[in-house]
C-alpha positions as CSV (number, residue, x, y, z in Angstrom):
1,M,7.1,6.2,-26.0
2,N,6.9,9.9,-26.9
3,K,5.4,12.6,-24.7
4,Q,2.2,12.9,-26.8
5,M,1.3,9.3,-26.3
6,K,1.9,9.5,-22.5
7,A,-0.3,12.6,-22.4
8,N,-3.0,10.9,-24.3
9,K,-2.9,7.9,-22.0
10,T,-3.1,10.1,-19.0
11,V,-6.1,12.0,-20.4
12,I,-7.9,8.7,-21.3
13,F,-7.2,7.3,-17.8
14,C,-8.6,10.5,-16.1
15,I,-11.7,10.5,-18.3
16,L,-12.4,6.8,-17.5
17,F,-11.8,7.3,-13.8
18,F,-14.2,10.3,-13.7
19,V,-16.9,8.4,-15.7
20,G,-16.6,5.4,-13.3
21,I,-17.0,7.6,-10.2
22,V,-20.0,9.5,-11.7
23,T,-21.6,6.3,-12.8
24,Y,-21.2,4.6,-9.5
25,A,-22.4,7.8,-7.6
26,Q,-25.6,7.8,-9.7
27,Q,-26.7,4.3,-8.8
28,S,-30.3,4.3,-7.4
29,E,-29.7,2.1,-4.4
30,Q,-30.3,3.6,-1.0
31,Y,-27.3,3.5,1.3
32,S,-27.1,4.1,5.0
33,Q,-25.1,7.1,6.4
34,T,-21.4,7.1,5.9
35,Y,-19.5,4.0,7.1
36,F,-16.8,5.8,9.0
37,K,-18.8,8.5,10.9
38,K,-17.7,11.8,12.5
39,G,-15.1,11.3,15.2
40,S,-13.7,8.1,13.8
41,L,-10.0,7.4,13.6
42,S,-8.5,5.1,10.9
43,L,-5.1,3.6,10.3
44,R,-4.1,3.5,6.6
45,T,-1.4,2.0,4.4
46,N,-1.0,2.3,0.6
47,A,-0.1,-0.8,-1.3
48,V,1.5,1.0,-4.2
49,P,4.6,2.2,-2.3
50,W,5.0,-1.2,-0.7
51,L,5.6,-2.5,-4.3
52,M,8.6,-0.1,-4.5
53,L,9.8,-1.3,-1.0
54,M,8.6,1.9,0.7
55,P,6.9,1.0,4.0
56,N,4.2,3.6,4.7
57,A,1.3,4.3,7.2
58,G,-1.1,7.1,7.9
59,F,-4.1,8.2,9.9
60,E,-7.4,9.7,9.0
61,Y,-9.6,11.6,11.4
62,K,-13.2,12.3,10.3
63,A,-13.8,15.9,11.5
64,S,-17.4,15.6,10.2
65,N,-19.4,13.1,8.1
66,N,-18.2,14.9,5.0
67,I,-14.6,16.0,6.0
68,G,-11.6,13.8,6.6
69,L,-8.2,14.9,7.7
70,I,-5.3,12.7,6.7
71,V,-1.6,12.4,7.3
72,D,0.4,9.8,5.4
73,G,4.1,9.1,5.6
74,A,6.7,6.7,4.1
75,F,10.3,5.9,4.9
76,A,12.8,3.6,3.2
77,R,16.5,3.1,3.7
78,W,17.7,0.2,1.7
79,N,21.3,-0.6,0.9
80,L,21.8,-3.2,-1.8
81,E,24.6,-5.8,-1.8
82,T,27.1,-3.4,-3.2
83,A,28.4,-0.3,-1.4
84,N,27.2,2.2,-4.1
85,K,23.6,0.9,-4.7
86,Y,21.0,2.3,-2.3
87,W,17.4,3.6,-2.0
88,H,16.9,6.3,0.8
89,V,13.5,8.1,0.8
90,W,11.2,9.8,3.2
91,H,7.8,11.3,2.3
92,V,5.0,13.1,4.2
93,A,1.6,14.0,2.7
94,P,-1.2,15.7,4.7
95,Q,-4.6,15.9,3.0
96,A,-8.1,17.3,3.5
97,R,-10.9,15.4,1.9
98,Y,-14.6,16.2,1.2
99,Y,-16.7,13.1,0.9
100,I,-19.5,13.3,-1.7
101,G,-22.9,11.7,-2.2
102,E,-25.2,9.8,0.2
103,P,-22.9,6.9,1.1
104,K,-19.9,9.2,1.3
105,Y,-17.6,6.8,-0.6
106,N,-16.5,9.3,-3.3
107,Y,-14.2,12.1,-2.4
108,L,-12.3,15.2,-3.6
109,G,-9.4,16.5,-1.7
110,L,-6.4,18.8,-1.4
111,Q,-3.0,17.4,-0.7
112,Y,0.4,18.8,0.1
113,M,3.5,16.6,-0.1
114,M,7.2,16.9,0.8
115,G,10.2,14.6,1.0
116,E,13.7,13.8,0.2
117,Y,15.3,11.1,-1.9
118,N,18.8,9.7,-2.4
119,L,18.8,7.0,-5.0
120,T,21.9,5.6,-6.5
121,G,23.3,8.5,-8.7
122,T,20.7,11.2,-7.9
123,Q,19.4,13.0,-4.8
124,G,17.3,15.9,-3.9
125,S,14.2,17.2,-2.2
126,Y,10.6,17.9,-3.4
127,M,7.4,19.5,-2.4
128,G,4.1,20.1,-4.1
129,G,0.4,19.6,-3.9
130,G,-2.7,19.2,-5.9
131,L,-6.2,17.7,-6.1
132,T,-7.0,14.1,-5.1
133,L,-10.0,12.2,-6.1
134,G,-11.1,8.6,-5.6
135,H,-13.6,6.1,-4.3
136,Q,-13.7,3.9,-1.2
137,F,-15.0,0.3,-1.3
138,D,-16.6,-1.2,1.8
139,C,-14.9,-4.5,2.5
140,G,-16.2,-5.4,5.9
141,H,-17.1,-4.1,9.3
142,N,-14.0,-2.0,9.9
143,L,-12.2,-2.2,6.5
144,L,-12.3,0.0,3.4
145,V,-10.2,-0.1,0.2
146,D,-9.5,3.4,-1.0
147,V,-8.6,3.8,-4.7
148,G,-7.4,7.3,-5.6
149,F,-5.5,9.4,-8.0
150,S,-3.7,12.8,-7.5
151,L,-3.0,15.6,-10.0
152,G,-1.0,18.6,-9.2
153,Y,2.4,20.3,-9.2
154,L,5.8,19.0,-7.9
155,Y,8.8,21.2,-7.3
156,L,12.0,19.2,-7.2
157,Y,14.9,21.3,-5.8
158,N,18.5,20.8,-4.7
159,T,18.6,18.0,-7.2
160,E,22.1,16.7,-7.9
161,E,23.6,13.9,-9.9
162,Y,26.7,12.1,-8.9
163,T,28.9,9.1,-9.5
164,H,30.9,6.9,-7.0
165,K,34.7,7.0,-7.6
166,N,37.4,5.8,-5.3
167,G,35.1,5.4,-2.4
168,M,33.6,8.9,-2.7
169,N,30.6,10.5,-4.3
170,V,31.6,13.0,-7.0
171,R,29.0,15.4,-8.3
172,T,28.7,15.2,-12.1
173,K,26.3,18.1,-12.5
174,D,25.6,21.3,-10.6
175,K,22.5,21.4,-8.3
176,Y,19.4,22.3,-10.2
177,S,15.6,22.7,-9.7
178,H,12.7,22.0,-11.9
179,G,8.9,21.7,-11.7
180,Y,6.4,19.2,-12.9
181,W,2.6,19.4,-13.7
182,G,0.6,16.2,-14.0
183,P,-0.1,13.0,-12.1
184,T,1.5,13.1,-8.7
185,G,0.2,9.9,-7.1
186,A,-1.9,6.8,-7.3
187,S,-3.1,4.8,-4.4
188,I,-4.7,1.5,-3.4
189,T,-5.0,2.1,0.3
190,F,-6.3,-0.3,3.0
191,V,-8.1,1.7,5.7
192,W,-8.9,0.1,9.1
193,K,-11.2,1.9,11.5
194,I,-9.6,1.8,15.0
195,N,-12.3,3.5,17.1
């Protein structure tokens, strides 16, 4: 698939996502005040990294009815059956959100992220940030499902590629750095209120 088609699909997805949020926010039903009120603390886990075998968890503290402060983290250290196949990753992503509308289920936020990866054949570090947006669905007394999307910039640095020869890793390319503008994350997060 060429770059133009990928860009078109990303733009279409963003437009549909925004239209869905705006349409839902304009519903005429009256809602009670925000479900997770000021002072609440919630435990979170994102289902998307679990699909890639990356256990993750996070916390959200509601500083006010409109503002949430979040810290999410992930860690994976998997070695496959052979000595030179592995998946080592850690990731931390603090975020500040502003909840919009009367029910406070839609949000916009700012996110920073950093981490390191060592996948078979390539390793490096990254950091970046951007804008997050999404919607939370009420699923019971103390449970929400948070569906979100992030757009921003990622800077990948100290990236190196290597191969495994005679029991040792041999670098095949000098270290390099590069940047990326575009989608930086997608989430389907389960959020449990713990106080």
